[in-house]
Structure formats: C-alpha cells, structure tokens
N, C-alpha and C positions, 0 to 999 in steps of 0.2 A: 809462317810467313817473312815475311823481306824487310827492312828500312833502308832506305836510297837517303841520307844528308848532306846536302851542300852548304858550307858554311862560309859566309863570304865579311869579310872585313869591310862595315861602309864607313864611311867619311861624316866624324857625327854628323858634321852643321848638316848635313846630307839625309840624316836618317828620315825624317816626315817624310821628305821626297821618297825612300827608299821604299817604305811602308804604303805610297798610295801608290804607286805605279802597279806592286802585288799586293794592294786590292782592288784594282782595277783591273787586271788584267786577266785577260780570256783563259780559262785553264786547260783546252779541248781535254779534259780526263772526264765529259762525264760519257759514260755509259761504256769506258776504255773497260777491256776487261782482266780480274786482276785485282782494280784498283780500292784500296780502301776506304786509306785518307789522306791527309793535309793537314798542314798547321805551319807559319813560318813562329817561329820559335826567336825571339829576344833575351841573352843573357840580361838579367836582372839580377848577376853576383849569390851571397847568399853564404855563410857556414862561414866569413870572416874572410869570405874574398869576395873581393871590389866588383858590383857590376862594370860591364866593358860596354859601355851605350854605344857604341856601334858593330856588335859583336851579333851578327844573326846565323838561325839554325833554317834552312827550307829541310823538311822529317813528309816524305811520303814512305806509306805503311804501302806493301801493297801482298799478294797473299802466295806469292812464290816470286825467288831470281827472273824463272822465265818469266811472267808476269810483268815484270819490271822491264825485263831487255828483249820482249816483244815489242812492251809502249816507247823503249826510248831508238825505236829500229823504224817506229810509224811515223808517216803523216799528221797525227795528232799533236805527234814529240813538234816534231818539226811549225809545224803553222803555231804552238807556243810558245817555241825558244822564240821566236821572230818578233815578235812584240816590241822591236824596241831597244838599244844599247841603255845598257847603265856603264857607262865610263864617265869619271867627272862625281858618280855615287860614291862606286867602291874604290878601297886601296887596291886591291889586288885579284887575280882571278879568286872564284869563288876552290874549297877546296873539298872536292867529294867522297866522300865516304861512306861507303854499302858493308848494311849484314844481314846475313839470315841469323835469324831467332832461336835460341835451343833453349828457352824454357819461355813459355807464355802461362799469361793470368789473369781473368776476366774478372772485374765488380763482382 
C-alpha cells in the first residue's frame, strides 16, 4: 500500500470555491492500474487543537509505489492536473508527502 498526500493551505474565504473545484473536476482516475481510493480532507481540529479552516489534504491510496509513479508519469495525470489554476485560492504551493505502508488493518 502506498499513500500520496498533498497539503493545501487555502485562503479561508475561498474554501467553498476550492471544494467546488475539486467536486466538479474530472479525476481521470477511473481504470488507472493500482489506484485504490481518493479523499479530500478538511482540517476540523480536535483533541485540544483548533480547526484550521483553510487546511486541506488530498489523500490518494495506491496498491504500490510503482503504480503511483506510473500514473504520475501518464497522460491521465497530465489531463487531471491541467484543469485550471488555483491561483488566488491557495496561500502558496501544496506540500507533497509520500508514504509506504508498514502496517495495514481492515475493518
């Protein structure tokens, strides 16, 4: 299992627009070998930590690191990431973090 996460800091007043853009975009992930699931996460705070209303994380799960990088170098990736600018919506560039699973547990 391999997980790719992008952390976005959104201008708080633009959060609704950011969510709308993600909801309406064409993902180009259908049928991509090794793709498992995607989630867009919004920071809601918790355990004594206040929410950060402008913090979002895109979270994609893949069968393997190789599957992720094959997609990242594909036409589907280029199409999915060529759908418009987030300029004026983000406070800066996203931060990419990649993880290899060392333990897994299903329900």
